[in-house]
N, C-alpha and C positions, 0 to 999 in steps of 0.2 A: 504494499500500500504505499504510494508515493507518487510525486508529481514532478518536481523541478529536476534540473541537471544534477543536484546534489545526490539524489536518489538513484541515478543510472547505475553508477559503479557498485552500489549495494546490491542492485537485483542482477547485474552481471556476475558479481561474486557467488551470488546463491546459486546461480545456474552452473557456473564452472566447477562449484563444490559437488555437484551432484544431486542437489536437492530437487524434488518434485515440486514445480511451482504449479500450484492447482489453478491459480488465476491472480490476475494483476488488477488491483483497483487504482484508479488515478482520477483527478479531477476532470470535469468536462472539457470538450475542446472550446477554445475561446477565440474571438476574432484577434487577429494580429498581423502586423506587417501594414504595407501601404494600401494594400487592397482590402484590408479588414475581413479576409477570408479566415473561416474558422480553422484553427490549428491544433492538432493534438499536443497534448503536454509531451515533454521529453521521454518520460517514462513510459507513457502510451506509445509513443512511436517505436521506442526500443523494443518494447514487448511484442507489438503487434508485428514488427519485422522478423521476430524471431517464433512466430507462431503461436504465441501466448494469448490465452482468453483474457480480453481486457474488458472490464467494466467500469463505467463513468457516472455513477449515480450523484444526483446534486446533494442528496443527503442520505444518511444512514439511520434516520430517526423513525421512518416508517416501518410497519410490521412486516410488509412485502419484501423491502430491501434487507431487512435482518434475518427474515426466514431463507432468503436466497444465499445469504452469507453463510448461516448455520448449516445449510444442505451441502456445503463444500466439504463439511467433517475434516476440519483441518487439525493438524497437530499444533502448529504455531502460526500466527501472522506477525510478519516483520513489517514494521512502519517506519518509513523515513520522509519526513517533510511532507506528509500526505495533504495536510492543510483543511481535513474535515473532522469534526469531532466524532469520536466513536463513543456511541452509547453504552450502557452496561451490558445490554444484550449482545452486542458484537464483542466488546471485551472478554465476556465470559464463554464465548462460542469455542474457540480453538482449545484443545485438550490441555496444552500448555501456556495458554494464554497470548497475549500480544506483546511484542518486544520492540522497543523503540531506539532508533539511532538518533542521539541528541547531540548537536555540535557545540558543547559546552561542558564544563566541569559542574555539574549539578551540586548544590541549588543554586549556583550563580548563573544567571541569564537563562533563566525559563522564559518560554516564549517563542517568538516568531523570528527574530532576528539576531540570534546570539552571536554569530560570526561578526557581524558589522558592530554590534555594541560593545564588544570585547575590546576591538580595536580602538573604537571612539573613546572609550573610557580610560584608555591607557594601560590596560591590563598586560602583564609581562608573560602570561601564559593563558592557554585554553586547551581544549581537547575534546574528547568524546566520551559520552557517558552511554552504556547500554543499559536501559532500564526496563522494568515490568511496567506496563501501562496500567493507570487506575483512571477513575472519572475526573481528576484534577488536572491541572495545567501543568505537565510535566513534573508531577509530584510523585510518581511511583518509586518503589524501591529499586536500587541499583545493583546491577550484576556485574559490571566491568567498567573500569574507567583508565583512560591513558591520556597522557598530557603531551603538549607540544607548546615551544616557546613562541611568544609574539615578539618580534624585534622592532627596531626602528625603522625598518624597511618593510615590514610585513603589510601586504595589501589584502583586501577582502577577496580578490579573485585567486591568489595564490594560496591563501588560507582556506578558502572553500573547497579547492581541489585536493589540498593536503588532508583535509578532515574527512572529505568523502572517501578517498582511498583508506584512510585510517579506519573508518566507521565500518567500511566493507569488510576488511580484514577482521575487525573485533566481532562483527556480528557472526561471520562463520565460525569463528572460535566460539562464540557463546552458544551456538546451536550445537556444536560438536561436544559442549560439555553439560549441556542440559540433559536431565533436571538436576545435576549435581551443584550447580552454582547456587551459592547461598545468597538470597536477596538481603541488601543492606538498606535500612531506611534512610532517606535523606535527612542531613543534619537539620536542626530547626533554626540555626543561625546562618548568615551568610546569603540568604535568599535575595535575589534581584530578577526583575522582569526586563526582558529584551522586546520592548515595544516594537510592532510592526512598522516597517518603514513606509513613509510617506513621501511624495514628491518634493514636498516644501522642505524637507530634512537636508536637501542638498543645498539650501541657499546659505552663503557665506555671511556671516554676521562679523563685520571686521571689528565690533568692539569686544570680541572675545579674544583671549590670549592666542598669539601665533600657533604655539605647540598644539591647542586643541584644534584649530583649523587644519593643521598638518595632518592630524590623525583623521579629521573629517574627510579629507580628500582621499586619504588612503582606504577608509572604510567604506565609502559610498560610492566608489566607481567600481563596476559600471552603472549601477542602478542604486539609487534614483539619479546618481550624477551629481556633481557639485558645480556650483555656478555663481556668478556675480553679475552685475550690470555695467557695462562699459558704453557710453555713448548712447544709451537708449536701446542696445542690443544685448541679448544673453550670452556672455562668454563661459563657455563650460571649462573648468579647471580639471584636467586630468591627472596632474602630478604637480607637486609643489615642495618646496624646500623652506626651512626656517631662514631668515636673513637678518642682517644687522640694520639697526635703524629705528627711529621713532617718530612719531608725528600723530596728527589727528587721525582716528580710525578711517581705513578707506582711502587714504591719500597715497597716490604714488610717489615714492622717494627718491627714485633714481632711473636711469635710462634703461635698466633691466627689469622693470615692472615690479620691484619690491614695494610691497604696500603695507601702510602702518596698520597694526592691530591694537587691540586694548592693552597689549603687553607683547613688545617685539614687533617683528615684520614678517610677511609672507611672501615668498617669491614664486609665483607659478612657474613651472618648467615646461609644462605641455598642456596646449589649450586647444580649444576648437571654437571657431566663430560660426555663426548661423549658415548653414548652406555650405560650409568649407570642410575641408579634411582635418584630421587632427595634425597638428604640427607643434614643433618647439616653440617655446616663447621668442626665442631669437629670430626664428624664421618669421612669425607673425609681425614682430616689431620692424623687420628690413621693409615690409610693405604696408605697414600700419602703425604709424608712431602714435605712442601714448606718452605724451609729454609729462615731466615732473610737475607736481601739484594737482594733477587730474585726480577728481575723487571718483571712486567707484561704487556703485550702489550695491 
């Protein structure tokens, strides 16, 4: 049971390990791209290409959907970024329950966007927790946990791929050791929630410290993307570094596009103007001058 790219390596690992995948559940196809044609989710597309049955209910709360799930007569359900609530009837249907691959060190960063929120917060490490699912939001007992460092250059894209690969390996290990693994309840202390990402999360607020904004750039690319306003248009900031300088927040301090922040300065190093390809800031400035003293929105 999974939906985005993160879930695909986990399904692939289950198949490679020789497990009998009775069925794949994913969220329904949604309009995407310029033509707004309905596109299957990454998990749906991967599973269908390999001849697996795929079901895409909008909800699992109905008696019919629950009966169809129970009829699969499963040993276990593996869940990874599925995105739908599993009612108690679904959680209880598999003989060994529902196991979740969660991309954080629980109970820190329960919720929808643990990878991005860990980078944003300046955490020095994250990881994967394999947990037994219950009716709460990522509150179930833990079976396995592994850690991964977050460095000053870690990006959401790189961390996403590393944690997906880690989660795939760990889930295969967990299934091989069931039911001998001993569930450990989550600690009552250290609980945080990784709120779902929204488009406006990517807006740069120059009144914040440069260190926070630099982490925001690494955390929120490629989605929802990080941006500011320059001369009435939206400038995407794809990469950035902390720079020297001080001034009124949002003010361009030099000819290299260093921008004053609430504390310190931030220099975008890779940007994208509307309708243009991504480019280095130096490339953009050769054809599009941004004088010192310009104030970015």
